[in-house]
Every structure is written in structure tokens, then in C-alpha cells.
N, C-alpha and C positions, 0 to 999 in steps of 0.2 A: 444821203448818208443815213445811217441808222439812228433811231431815237435813243440817246444815252442819258436822258433825264427821267428817272422813274416816277416823278410827280408832275410831269409836264402835260398840259391839256391845251388843245387848240380849239377855239370857237370861230366859226366862219358864218357870219350872218349877212343878210342882204335881201332885197326885194325880189319878187318874182321876175324870172328871166334875166337876172343880173350876171349869171355865169358862175355863181358860187360853187355849184356842184363840180364843175370842171376843175376849179382850183383845189377842191378837196381831194379829188382823185389824183391830181398831179402830186400833191403833197404826200398823200398816202403811199404812192408808188415810190417816191423819193426817200421817204423817212420811215418806212415800215409801219405804216399807220392803219388804223381801223376807223372807218367812217360811221358815225353814229347819228341817226336821224334826229333833227330838231324841227320837223315840220309837222304840224298837227293834222294835216290831211294825208300825208304820205304813210301814216301808220296803218291805213285801212287796206285790207287784203283785196277787196273787191274793186279797187279803183287805182289801177296802175297808170293807165294812159292819161286820164283826165287830171290827175294830181301831179303829173310830170315826175313820177317816181323813177329812180334810176332803172334803166333798161337792163336786161340780162347781160348784155355785152358790157355795160358799164360796171355792173356788179362783179363781173369776172375779172375786172382790172384791179380791184381792191376789195378787201373785206368790208362788208356793210352790215350794220346792225340796226334793229328797230324799224325796219321797213316792212310794211304789209303784214304785220303780225297781229292785227286786231280785226275782229269781225265788225261789219258795218253796224250791226244792231247792238254791239257791246258797249257798255258804259265805260268811258275813259276820262281821265282827268289830268290836269297839270301835275298834280301830286304823284299820280302813278307814273307819268313819264319821267319825272325827276328821279324817282326811285329806280326805274329801269335804266335810265341813263347813267346813274351813279354806279350801278352794278356793272354796266358795260365798260365804263371807264376803269373800274377796278380789275375787271377781267383782262382788259387790254394791257394794263401795267403788269399784271401777273405773268403775261406771256411776252413781255419785253416790247410791246408795241405802243405806238403813239395814238391816243384817242383824239379824234378830230370830229367835233360836233358841228353839223352843218344844217342850216334851215332858215326859214323866214318867220318863224313864230316867236315874236319877241317875248311873250310871257314864259315860254319854255326856257329861254336863255336867262331871264331874270330870276326864275325860280331856282336855277342852279347857281347863279352868281350871288343873289341876295337872300335866297331862302324864301319860304312861304310863311306868311304870318299865321301862326297857329292860334287863332282867336278862340277863347273858350265858348262853349255852347251858348247861344243866345237864349235868354229867358223867354218862354212862350208868350207871356203877357206883353213883353216889350215888342216882340215880333208882331203880334196881333195889332198893337197900338199903331205902329208906324206903317204897317202895310194897309191899314184901313184909313190912314190919316188923309184928310182932304185939304189941309191948309198948305201954307208955303214951306215946303220941305227945305228949300235952300236957306231961307231965313232961320229956320229952326236949327239947322246944322251950323250956320255961321255963329249962332249964340253959344254953341257947345264946343265946336271944333272948327275954328276959323281957318286953320291950315288945310284941312280936307275940303272945306267949302270953297276955298279959293281955287282949288284944282278941278272942281266939278262944275259943269254947266247946270243952270237952273232947271233944264228940261230932262236931265239924266236921273230920272226917278229911281231906277234900280240901284244905282250907286249911292245916291243920297240916302236912301232908306238903309242900305247896308252900313254906311258910316254912322247913322243915327242909332241903329240897333247896337252897334259895337260900343259906342261911348255910353249909352244908357244902361246897357246890360252889364258891362265890365268895369265901368268907371274909368276907363282909359281910352284915349283917342286911337284911331287906326295907326297913326304914326308910331305910337308906343309899341304896338305889336309888330310893326314892320322893323323897328329897331331891334327888337328881341330876335326876330328871324335873321337879320343881317349879322348879329353877333354870333350866330351859329350857322353861317352860310355854308352850303355843302362843299364849295371848292376852297374854303379857307385852308391855307397850307400848301396848296398846289401852285405851280408856276403856270399861270394862265396867259396865253397869247390870244388876244381878241382882235379879229380881223373883220372889217366890214367891206363888202364888195358891192359896188353899184356903178352905173354909168348914167349919163344924162337922161332925163325923164322921157324925152321924145324917142330916144333909142330903145328904152325899156318898153314903151308902148308898142313900137313897131315890132320888136322881138316877140312880145306877148301875143300880138295879133297873129303873127306868122305861126307861132307855136300852137295856138289854139286851132288854126286851120289844119296844121299837121296832125293834131290829135284827132280831129274828125276823120282824116284819112287813115289813121292808125286804129280806128275802132272805138272811139270815145262814145259814140251813140249806142253801140252794142253793150258797152259797159253799163251805161245808165239803164238801158232796157233790161239788163239782167239783175239789177239791184233787187234785193229782197224788200218786202213791205217795211217801210220805216216811218217812225213818228215824224211829223213835220219839223219838230224841234231837234231832231237828230243832227249832230254836227255835219255828217257827210251830206245831208240834204242842203247845206248851205255852201258846199264847195263850188268854186267858180265853174259855171257851165252846167251843173246838175239841174238847178231850177229851170234854166232855159231849154235844155234838151228834154227834160221831162214834159215841159209845156208843148214842145214840138211833137213828142210821142203821143200826147193826148189830143193832138189836132188843133191846139190853140195857137200855134205859131208855125210859120213855114221854117224850113231849115235855115234859110238865109236870115230870117228875122231872129231866130235863136242865136245864130252866129254873131249878128250885129249886137245883140243885147249882151252876149257873153264878152265880146270885145269891150263894151262899155263897162261892164262889171269888173273886168280884169284891170282896166285903167283906174277905176275908182279904188280898187283894192291896193294897187301899187302906190297911189297917192296917200292912202291911209298908212301903209307901211312906212313910207318915207317920212311922213309927219311924225309918226310914233318914234322911229329910230333917231330922228333929229334931236330929240330930248334925252337920248340915252348914250350918245356917241362920244361924249367928252374924252373918255379914255380908251376909245377903240381906234385901232390903226387902220387906215384905208388900204385895202388889198389892191395889188396891181391889176 
């Protein structure tokens, strides 16, 4: 049936190989929908196969937005995705269509549901102090911001430093800025349906292994070979399969070794996805 709610938005999240894209296509065809990408790797133009971006046949079944629209070497951020997704949602509503956001990147969904904490610029002297600090960061944070400290592992230096910078530079804890962001959350006022799609972990692992093998048959190795020179820290260099296949192309691994390591990396990623989502799903509906 057609979408008759001008402020309705559907979010479909789930781990790799869970089948969420198929649900999105089915819903889009049934309800005059537009599928909007919420996967941080599927934005890249150079990597269709290895990121499991919808095929041309799948894209012909329903309108898709924000897929393959960013060059591999281009700087991209959660904030930019949020702005582009909001524009795509608005455009869908203006044409009477149902926006359906689908993907596995939890931070993308949280940025649009809860907003992004717009922390004022950190004072240079504060940044310098904490980034050169050699003492116990976790204890320092606990004395200033016990709520943030309780959420962070003592070895998570990057996030500990960030929390300390914020409280020392602004006089407010991170939770304060997060609450400010949530008060102005992008989807406030929309009728939001949140669906989470998953199956048991062993099934996910088996599907992911099979899919990676199919990617190799469909040209994943050629995709990696054709990548432009990228900085090691570039997001696409961390996509599942890219480090392993690059190592094979350099002669450091056989193809079977690269395949095995990619299988392991995919399983570890699925585990992290499930762990992350477990803490976010209190008000999400399980998709069939």
C-alpha cells in the first residue's frame, strides 16, 4: 500500500549478512519507498562488490540513495552523512514516498535519532596537556566525570582523552553535550519505525563466509587492485577484506590465506555489531 503518512520514517538496522537489505526492498516496493543507505562502507564509489552494495538489479527494484556517491580518497564524516540523509528524507516526503534507512553502521543511526554532540572547540592548551599526559587517564576522568569513566575501558586512551578534554575545556561533561544534542534530535516530530533484523550468530557467520567467497568470484580482488593510493588510516582501507586482499596482491599471503583471514575478520565484526546493538535495542522492534 502507498505511504500515507508525510512524516513517517523507517529505520532498518542489523549486522552483516542478516538480510536487512531484502526487507528494505520488499517494503519499498510495497509502500512506495526510497531506500537510503546507512552503511559507512557502501558510500564509496570504488567498492561495490566487497562492501555488498546493492547490485544494479536490486537498485532497479526500488529507488536507492547515498550509495557509491563518495570517492575513496574523499574525507567523509558521520555529520556529513546525517545531513545528506536528512536531505534525502525530506526529498522523499516531498514526492510522497516513504524514506527507508537501512544499514549496519550504528553511529549513523544514533546521529539521526539522538543528534550529534556539538562540543565547543577544545582549548589548545587543554588538548596539549591531555594528549601528552602519561599518568592514569581513567582515574583522572573518574575524578571529573565518573559517568563517562564508568562507560570506558581503562585502555581506551583515545576516548578517555576526548572526555577529559571536553570537561576541562568546556566545564561540562560529555553527557551534558549529548543531552543538548538529543533535545534537538533530527527526527524529533517524525513518526519513526525502528526495525532490527538478525538471525542466530552461527547462521550469520555461515552466510558471511559464503558471501565473501561469492565476492571473490564476482571480482572483489580486481576492485582492491584498482583502488587509488590511499592513506593507511583511510576508512576504506579498513573495510573487511581490503587489508587481506591487499596483502595477497603484495605477495604476503596466498589467496586462501587471505580468504581465511577475511572470514575471521568478518566474524569478529559481526560480534562487535551484535554487542553494540544489544545496548541500543530497548525500543527497537525485531524484524521478521
